C-alpha positions as CSV (number, residue, x, y, z in Angstrom):
1,X,211.1,92.3,96.0
2,X,214.5,90.7,95.5
3,X,215.7,93.6,93.3
4,X,214.8,96.2,95.9
5,X,216.2,94.1,98.7
6,X,219.5,93.7,96.9
7,X,219.6,97.5,96.2
8,X,218.9,98.5,99.8
9,X,221.5,96.1,101.0
10,X,224.1,97.2,98.5
11,X,223.6,100.8,99.5
12,X,223.8,100.0,103.2
13,X,220.5,101.6,104.0
14,X,219.7,99.1,106.8
15,X,216.8,97.0,108.0
16,X,215.0,99.9,109.8
17,X,214.7,101.8,106.5
18,X,213.4,98.7,104.7
19,X,210.7,98.0,107.3
20,X,209.7,101.7,107.6
21,X,209.6,102.7,104.0
22,X,210.0,99.9,101.5
23,X,208.1,96.9,103.0
24,X,204.8,98.8,103.5
25,X,204.7,99.8,99.8
26,X,205.6,96.3,98.7
27,X,202.8,94.9,100.8
28,X,200.3,97.3,99.2
29,X,201.6,96.2,95.8
30,X,201.2,92.6,96.7
31,X,197.6,93.1,97.8
32,X,196.8,95.0,94.7
33,X,198.2,92.2,92.5
34,X,196.3,89.7,94.4
35,X,193.1,91.6,93.8
36,X,193.8,92.0,90.1
37,X,194.4,88.2,89.9
38,X,191.1,87.4,91.6
39,X,188.9,89.7,89.6
40,X,190.9,89.2,86.3
41,X,190.4,92.8,85.3
42,X,192.9,95.7,85.0
43,X,191.2,99.0,84.5
44,X,193.1,102.2,83.5
45,X,192.6,103.5,87.0
46,X,194.0,100.3,88.6
47,X,196.9,100.3,86.1
48,X,197.9,103.8,87.0
49,X,197.9,102.8,90.7
50,X,200.0,99.7,89.9
51,X,202.7,101.4,87.8
52,X,203.1,104.2,90.5
53,X,204.9,101.8,92.8
54,X,208.2,101.8,90.9
55,X,208.6,105.6,91.2
56,X,207.5,105.7,94.8
57,X,209.9,103.0,95.8
58,X,212.8,104.6,93.9
59,X,212.5,108.0,95.4
60,X,212.5,106.6,98.9
61,X,215.6,104.6,98.2
62,X,217.4,107.5,96.6
63,X,216.5,109.9,99.4
64,X,217.7,107.4,102.0
65,X,221.0,107.1,100.2
66,X,221.4,110.9,100.1
67,X,220.7,111.1,103.9
68,X,223.3,108.3,104.5
69,X,225.8,110.5,102.6
70,X,225.0,113.5,104.8
71,X,222.5,115.4,102.5
72,X,219.2,116.4,104.0
73,X,216.8,114.7,101.5
74,X,213.1,114.0,101.6
75,X,211.2,111.7,99.3
76,X,208.0,113.2,98.0
77,X,205.2,111.5,96.0
78,X,204.3,113.9,93.2
79,X,201.0,114.9,94.9
80,X,202.9,115.7,98.1
81,X,204.8,118.2,95.9
82,X,201.6,119.8,94.6
83,X,201.0,117.8,91.4
84,X,197.2,117.7,90.8
85,X,196.0,116.4,87.4
86,X,192.7,115.9,85.6
87,X,191.1,112.5,85.8
88,X,192.4,111.1,82.4
89,X,194.0,107.9,83.6
90,X,196.9,106.9,81.4
91,X,197.4,110.3,79.9
92,X,196.6,112.9,82.6
93,X,197.4,116.6,82.3
94,X,198.7,118.5,85.3
95,X,196.4,121.4,86.2
96,X,197.7,125.0,85.7
97,X,196.7,125.7,89.3
98,X,199.4,123.2,90.4
99,X,202.3,125.4,89.4
100,X,201.9,127.9,92.2
101,X,201.5,125.0,94.8
102,X,204.5,123.2,93.4
103,X,206.7,126.3,93.7
104,X,205.5,127.0,97.2
105,X,206.1,123.5,98.5
106,X,209.5,122.8,96.9
107,X,211.0,126.3,97.4
108,X,210.0,126.0,101.1
109,X,211.9,122.7,101.3
110,X,215.0,124.2,99.7
111,X,214.9,127.2,102.0
112,X,214.9,124.7,104.9
113,X,218.0,123.1,103.4
114,X,216.1,120.0,102.3
115,X,216.6,118.4,98.9
116,X,213.2,117.1,97.7
117,X,213.3,113.9,95.6
118,X,210.1,113.9,93.7
119,X,208.5,111.0,91.8
120,X,208.1,111.5,88.0
121,X,205.3,110.4,85.7
122,X,202.5,110.3,88.4
123,X,200.0,112.7,90.0
124,X,196.7,112.6,91.7
125,X,193.4,114.0,90.4
126,X,191.2,116.3,92.5
127,X,189.4,113.2,93.9
128,X,192.7,111.8,95.2
129,X,192.9,109.1,92.5
130,X,196.5,108.3,91.3
131,X,197.0,109.1,87.6
132,X,199.9,108.8,85.2
133,X,201.0,111.5,82.8
134,X,201.5,109.3,79.8
135,X,204.3,109.3,77.2
136,X,207.1,111.6,78.3
137,X,205.6,111.9,81.7
138,X,208.8,111.7,83.7
139,X,210.5,114.4,81.7
140,X,207.3,116.4,81.9
141,X,207.4,116.2,85.7
142,X,211.0,117.6,85.6
143,X,210.1,120.5,83.3
144,X,207.0,121.4,85.3
145,X,209.1,121.6,88.5
146,X,211.8,123.6,86.8
147,X,209.3,126.0,85.2
148,X,207.2,126.4,88.4
149,X,210.2,127.1,90.6
150,X,211.9,129.5,88.2
151,X,215.0,127.3,87.6
152,X,217.9,128.8,85.7
153,X,218.2,125.6,83.7
154,X,216.4,122.2,83.6
155,X,218.6,119.1,83.0
156,X,217.2,115.9,81.5
157,X,219.6,113.0,81.6
158,X,219.5,110.4,78.9
159,X,221.8,107.8,77.3
160,X,223.1,109.9,74.5
161,X,225.3,113.0,74.3
162,X,222.3,115.3,73.7
163,X,220.1,115.7,70.7
164,X,222.0,114.3,67.7
165,X,222.0,115.2,64.0
166,X,220.7,111.8,63.1
167,X,219.7,108.5,64.7
168,X,223.1,107.0,65.9
169,X,221.7,103.5,65.3
170,X,221.5,104.3,61.6
171,X,224.1,107.0,61.1
172,X,227.4,106.2,62.7
173,X,228.9,109.7,62.5
174,X,225.8,111.4,64.1
175,X,226.9,114.2,66.4
176,X,225.3,116.2,69.1
177,X,223.9,119.7,68.3
178,X,225.1,122.2,70.9
179,X,222.0,124.5,70.8
180,X,218.4,124.3,69.6
181,X,215.3,126.3,69.9
182,X,212.1,124.8,71.4
183,X,210.6,124.9,68.0
184,X,213.4,123.0,66.4
185,X,213.5,120.4,69.2
186,X,209.7,119.9,68.9
187,X,210.0,119.5,65.1
188,X,212.8,116.9,65.5
189,X,210.7,115.0,68.1
190,X,207.7,115.1,65.7
191,X,209.8,113.5,63.0
192,X,211.1,110.7,65.2
193,X,213.8,112.0,67.5
194,X,213.1,110.2,70.8
195,X,215.2,112.1,73.2
196,X,212.5,114.5,74.4
197,X,208.7,114.2,73.9
198,X,207.1,117.5,72.7
199,X,204.7,117.5,75.7
200,X,207.7,117.7,78.1
201,X,208.8,121.0,76.5
202,X,205.5,122.8,76.9
203,X,206.3,124.1,80.4
204,X,209.7,125.3,79.3
205,X,208.2,127.1,76.3
206,X,205.6,128.7,78.5
207,X,208.1,130.0,81.1
208,X,211.1,130.3,78.8
209,X,213.3,128.1,80.9
210,X,216.3,126.5,79.1
211,X,216.6,122.7,79.0
212,X,219.9,120.8,78.8
213,X,220.0,117.2,77.6
214,X,222.9,115.4,79.2
215,X,224.2,111.8,79.0
216,X,224.2,109.7,82.2
217,X,227.0,107.6,80.8
218,X,229.1,110.5,79.7
219,X,228.5,113.3,82.2
220,X,231.5,115.4,81.0
221,X,229.8,115.9,77.6
222,X,228.2,119.3,77.4
223,X,225.0,118.0,75.9
224,X,222.4,120.0,74.0
225,X,220.9,123.2,75.4
226,X,217.3,124.1,74.2
227,X,216.4,127.7,74.4
228,X,213.6,130.1,73.3
229,X,215.8,132.0,70.8
230,X,219.2,131.6,69.3
231,X,221.9,134.2,69.6
232,X,224.0,134.8,66.5
233,X,223.8,132.7,63.3
234,X,223.0,129.1,62.9
235,X,226.7,128.6,62.1
236,X,227.5,129.6,65.7
237,X,225.6,126.7,67.2
238,X,227.2,123.8,65.4
239,X,229.2,121.4,67.4
């Protein structure tokens, strides 16, 4: 509560926003935690509901800040954006039928001049139960949105300058690779690269939408672009 209070105050979002959008979610979270404490049990279904609150609070704060800065933004929980999953709590898969719904909802918002701010990592199943998408779920949400909406490029922001030639914690002179194929990126992930989980690239592979990995702490760096096929020789794509 203190962290969110400090954030809302620091961004100057005001008491009305707090009472209307943050406080109700925090009350639900408090009630949930009280219930878990009383029954001394935490099922996968309850855990998914519990961990959904961080994303849901974050998008509301971010959308409010955009509105304060003059941008018409709207916070959407993933299910409000069309994300429907199967019922596998903890590692749910988004249904193929969701893609058309996601495109319809989000493209309509953009046509209206509204910037949708969508939660990552979560969805609801067909019974209306909150699920989480498992490892790589936030990146998967982004790539599903980009693929469904026909984006020219999907950007995933991390804390490194793209996908590197080696683990920078081990190899000091590791450098970013400018361009990779989906297959190469998936292979690197399989052998331990932790920048992108292979699951998150499946929508991009399916719809052939390029993915660019950028560094939040160094936004001027070009990052790594992941594409279906390379143009020219492998020599052309070295940094």
